[in-house]
C-alpha positions, 0 to 999 in steps of 0.5 A, spaced: 500 500 500 502 506 498 503 512 503 497 516 500 492 511 502 496 509 509 495 517 511 488 517 509 487 511 513 490 514 519 487 521 518 480 517 518 481 513 524 484 519 528 477 523 526 473 517 529 477 516 535 480 522 538 476 527 541 475 534 538 469 539 535 463 535 533 461 536 525 456 541 525 458 544 532 456 552 534 461 556 537 460 564 539 465 568 535 464 576 537 457 574 538 453 569 539 449 566 533 442 566 534 436 560 533 430 562 530 424 560 536 417 560 535 413 564 541 408 559 544 405 557 551 412 554 554 416 560 553 410 565 556 410 560 562 417 562 563 417 568 562 411 569 567 415 566 572 422 569 571 419 576 570 413 577 574 411 584 576 416 587 580 415 590 587 420 595 588 418 598 595 418 591 598 424 588 594 420 581 595 418 575 590 422 573 584 426 579 581 430 576 575 435 582 572 437 578 566 435 571 564 439 568 557 438 560 554 444 557 550 441 551 546 446 547 542 451 554 542 445 558 539 442 564 543 434 562 544 432 567 549 434 573 552 431 578 557 433 583 561 429 588 566 432 595 567 437 598 570 440 591 567 442 590 560 446 586 555 452 590 556 451 590 564 457 587 567 453 584 573 456 582 580 456 574 580 457 573 588 458 566 589 458 565 581 465 568 582 467 561 586 466 556 580 469 561 575 475 561 580 475 553 579 475 554 572 481 559 572 484 553 577 483 548 572 487 551 566 493 552 571 492 544 573 492 543 566 498 546 565 501 542 571 502 548 576 498 545 582 496 538 584 489 537 588 493 532 593 498 538 595 498 542 601 495 549 600 501 552 604 506 549 598 502 555 594 501 560 600 505 560 605 501 564 610 497 557 611 502 554 614 498 553 621 494 548 617 499 543 614 494 538 613 489 541 609 490 540 601 488 544 595 482 539 593 479 540 601 478 547 599 475 545 592 470 541 596 469 546 602 472 541 606 478 545 609 475 543 617 476 550 619 471 553 624 468 558 619 461 561 619 457 562 613 452 567 615 450 573 611 446 579 613 441 575 617 446 574 622 452 578 621 455 579 628 457 572 628 458 571 620 465 570 618 464 572 611 461 579 613 467 580 617 472 578 611 468 582 606 466 588 610 470 589 616 476 587 619 478 582 614 478 586 608 484 588 607 488 581 606 481 576 606 486 570 605 490 572 611 483 572 615 481 566 613 488 563 615 487 565 621 481 561 623 483 555 627 481 548 625 475 545 628 474 538 623 479 534 620 481 536 613 477 533 608 472 529 613 466 534 613 463 539 608 462 546 610 461 552 605 466 557 606 467 563 602 474 563 606 476 556 603 475 560 596 479 566 598 485 562 600 485 558 593 485 565 590 491 567 594 494 560 593 494 562 585 499 567 585 504 562 588 501 557 582 503 562 577 508 566 580 506 574 582 508 576 575 503 572 572 497 573 577 494 580 575 492 578 569 492 569 569 484 569 569 484 574 563 490 570 559 488 563 562 480 563 561 477 569 559 481 571 553 481 564 550 473 564 551 472 571 547 470 574 554 471 582 554 467 584 559 470 581 565 472 585 572 475 582 578 476 585 585 482 584 589 482 586 596 488 591 599 493 585 598 492 584 591 488 577 591 482 577 587 476 576 591 475 569 589 469 568 593 464 574 590 467 579 586 467 577 579 463 581 574 461 580 567 455 580 562 450 574 562 452 573 554 459 572 556 458 568 563 454 563 558 461 562 555 464 559 561 457 555 561 459 552 554 465 551 556 463 546 561 457 544 557 462 541 552 467 538 557 472 543 558 473 544 550 473 550 546 473 549 539 479 545 538 482 547 544 482 542 551 482 548 555 480 545 562 482 537 562 477 532 562 479 529 569 478 536 572 471 537 569 470 530 572 473 532 579 469 539 579 462 535 577 463 529 582 460 529 589 464 530 595 465 524 598 463 526 605 457 530 604 450 528 607 444 532 605 440 535 610 433 533 610 430 540 613 433 543 606 430 540 601 432 543 593 439 544 596 444 542 591 450 537 592 457 540 592 462 538 588 469 541 586 467 549 587 460 547 583 453 545 585 450 538 582 443 536 582 446 529 584 442 523 587 445 521 593 443 515 597 437 515 601 436 523 598 432 525 592 435 529 587 435 537 589 431 539 582 427 533 580 425 536 574 432 537 571 436 532 568 441 528 574 447 530 570 445 538 571 450 542 575 451 550 576 454 555 579 450 559 584 451 566 587 447 570 593 440 573 591 439 569 585 445 569 581 446 562 577 449 559 571 446 552 569 449 547 565 445 541 563 449 537 558 445 532 556 440 537 553 445 541 551 443 547 555 446 553 558 442 558 563 445 564 566 440 568 570 442 574 574 437 577 580 435 581 586 432 576 590 431 578 597 425 573 600 427 566 598 421 565 594 425 563 587 426 556 586 432 553 582 427 547 580 421 551 577 426 555 572 429 549 570 422 546 569 420 551 565 426 552 561 426 545 559 419 545 557 421 551 552 427 549 550 429 541 552 429 536 548 422 534 549 420 541 546 424 540 540 420 538 533 
């Protein structure tokens, strides 16, 4: 057999066996491709739930600022409530944590960190906690004595003190000063302090010279994200727990990256093993019977996983759904099996919003069962 047929055979086998972009995949360039959608009752029901009449005086009820749905890489739904609009870089609150996880995923792919490495290897001020590993922080399982209470209990809140009072000058150092209360990796306790220690450790992973631009060079620029702003504390550390801002359209790019397994076009930006870690339930998490609908913690993402003895948190969404979630209703939902990405920005104050109710209506309007 001549060389040319052998080469053709090799290329055919490579196309079949090697990971890469699927035929006909759609990706955004400077803007999202838009799909034609026929209006109907299911879309009306989604809009009615997400955008009810606003009571700005009492600030109660569901108060969506932006809702965007991507299906198969195309924009199929987009709506805003003033003053938010398509060019508004909205505060994401704790969605920032999952953005930080994706930045760390790029560093992981570059060989700059190990999940099992002591955090102090990358962040020396954490030396008082030599047994806490990077993976423990990503699972919110440091074991530190941390109280994640918000405006409802500000006097005992570790996070309020970190963000606004005695910890705000150096948030990672404030978190590091907390005593251990449990064996590292033995229990889940949601902690913005864990996230800000990770943000400080990133500096040791990539070097001080690269740190200030690293979220952009590693993640935002490859995805074509132009609106991102990430605040730092007075120590120059990104507030990885809370203070990333971007437009809904740009946040959806991160969702599409995760929906497609960490791949952006031909480039595997996040290693598949990292995405698998993000989507794996923390082994020692125990659902709370008095908190139905609470998502399951993964690797700095939230999962719709059905654990033994507990129902799926969002029963009307597929089991493979996962999300980045933030205070007052910020959310980036990824539904891989339905090829959907959903971004919601909000100003919910009374706890009436339900993830399952929104996802149920999104699926009815745009999911597999809704397709002709």
